[in-house]
Wavefront OBJ file of the C-alpha trace (Angstrom):
o trace
v 128.527 243.178 -21.339
v 126.998 239.768 -22.216
v 128.498 239.311 -25.428
v 132.118 241.220 -24.799
v 132.531 240.114 -21.132
v 134.947 237.081 -20.770
v 133.710 236.808 -17.017
v 130.314 234.975 -18.077
v 130.309 233.316 -14.748
v 129.391 236.603 -12.767
v 126.291 236.524 -15.022
v 125.284 233.301 -13.471
v 123.320 232.283 -16.759
v 124.290 228.831 -17.784
v 125.731 228.545 -21.307
v 123.711 225.475 -22.273
v 120.404 227.374 -22.428
v 119.258 227.244 -26.062
v 115.820 228.041 -27.587
v 112.623 229.699 -25.746
v 111.527 226.650 -23.637
v 114.725 226.496 -21.809
v 115.131 230.156 -21.605
v 111.597 230.074 -20.072
v 112.581 227.541 -17.532
v 115.708 229.144 -16.584
v 113.950 232.510 -16.259
v 111.160 231.451 -14.389
v 113.396 229.441 -12.015
v 115.668 232.493 -11.262
v 112.809 235.032 -11.133
v 109.940 232.789 -9.679
v 107.553 235.862 -8.893
v 107.209 236.295 -12.784
v 104.706 233.390 -13.000
v 101.326 234.647 -11.910
v 97.919 232.737 -12.143
v 95.305 234.494 -14.507
v 91.533 234.803 -14.463
v 90.272 233.126 -17.384
v 86.744 233.098 -18.591
v 85.021 229.911 -19.577
v 82.305 229.196 -22.274
v 78.841 228.909 -20.679
v 75.974 226.935 -21.497
v 72.491 227.918 -21.765
v 69.332 225.892 -20.148
v 68.989 224.219 -23.291
v 72.190 222.940 -23.695
v 73.620 225.436 -26.318
v 77.204 226.587 -25.733
v 77.652 230.064 -25.162
v 81.386 231.359 -26.135
v 83.379 233.899 -24.379
v 82.702 237.327 -25.393
v 86.063 238.393 -26.316
v 84.678 242.215 -27.048
v 84.528 242.341 -22.959
v 87.318 243.870 -21.005
v 90.115 241.429 -19.930
v 88.903 240.125 -16.567
v 92.461 240.490 -15.279
v 92.718 244.111 -15.714
v 95.528 244.232 -18.078
v 94.875 244.153 -21.964
v 97.800 242.760 -24.325
v 98.340 243.463 -27.730
v 101.504 241.590 -28.322
v 102.025 238.262 -30.353
v 105.333 236.818 -29.688
v 106.593 234.011 -32.056
v 109.479 231.605 -31.506
v 111.088 232.124 -35.063
v 113.526 229.380 -34.318
v 110.999 227.055 -34.329
v 109.311 228.451 -37.284
v 112.271 229.042 -39.663
v 114.435 225.775 -38.884
v 111.419 223.252 -39.863
v 110.594 225.592 -42.910
v 114.273 225.741 -44.010
v 115.192 222.080 -42.864
v 111.869 220.080 -43.291
v 111.609 216.602 -42.573
v 108.874 215.423 -45.161
v 110.475 217.148 -48.351
v 113.784 218.321 -49.732
v 115.068 221.680 -48.257
v 114.442 224.877 -50.241
v 116.785 225.400 -53.153
v 117.339 228.897 -53.045
v 116.953 232.016 -50.240
v 113.457 232.843 -52.123
v 112.174 229.409 -51.363
v 113.092 229.499 -47.945
v 111.322 232.658 -47.416
v 107.988 231.236 -49.154
v 108.524 228.164 -46.977
v 108.580 230.237 -43.914
v 105.432 232.202 -45.116
v 103.712 229.129 -45.846
v 104.491 227.762 -42.464
v 103.055 231.149 -40.788
l 1 2 3 4 5 6 7 8 9 10 11 12 13 14 15 16 17 18 19 20 21 22 23 24 25 26 27 28 29 30 31 32 33 34 35 36 37 38 39 40 41 42 43 44 45 46 47 48 49 50 51 52 53 54 55 56 57 58 59 60 61 62 63 64 65 66 67 68 69 70 71 72 73 74 75 76 77 78 79 80 81 82 83 84 85 86 87 88 89 90 91 92 93 94 95 96 97 98 99 100 101 102 103
């Protein structure tokens, strides 16, 4: 219904939201219980002052394993196709190469 519905007011989502940061702010404000503290392991130190990194092979201390990587592609495609420090790509192929270089 979101795209075809003419009564957007009933959905209670503001129309000015753009981008992942603003969407996250709206989402976390509307559904505040989605934000939870997590247990984060810290690097340790030996008696001799050597740093001991976190062993990422151990199970996640939160009891949940995640295998997802989400990228804000708007934040990648736009700077790659409209760079501030050089001319924009001339062709679509050049644009894709710029995106891959950015990644």
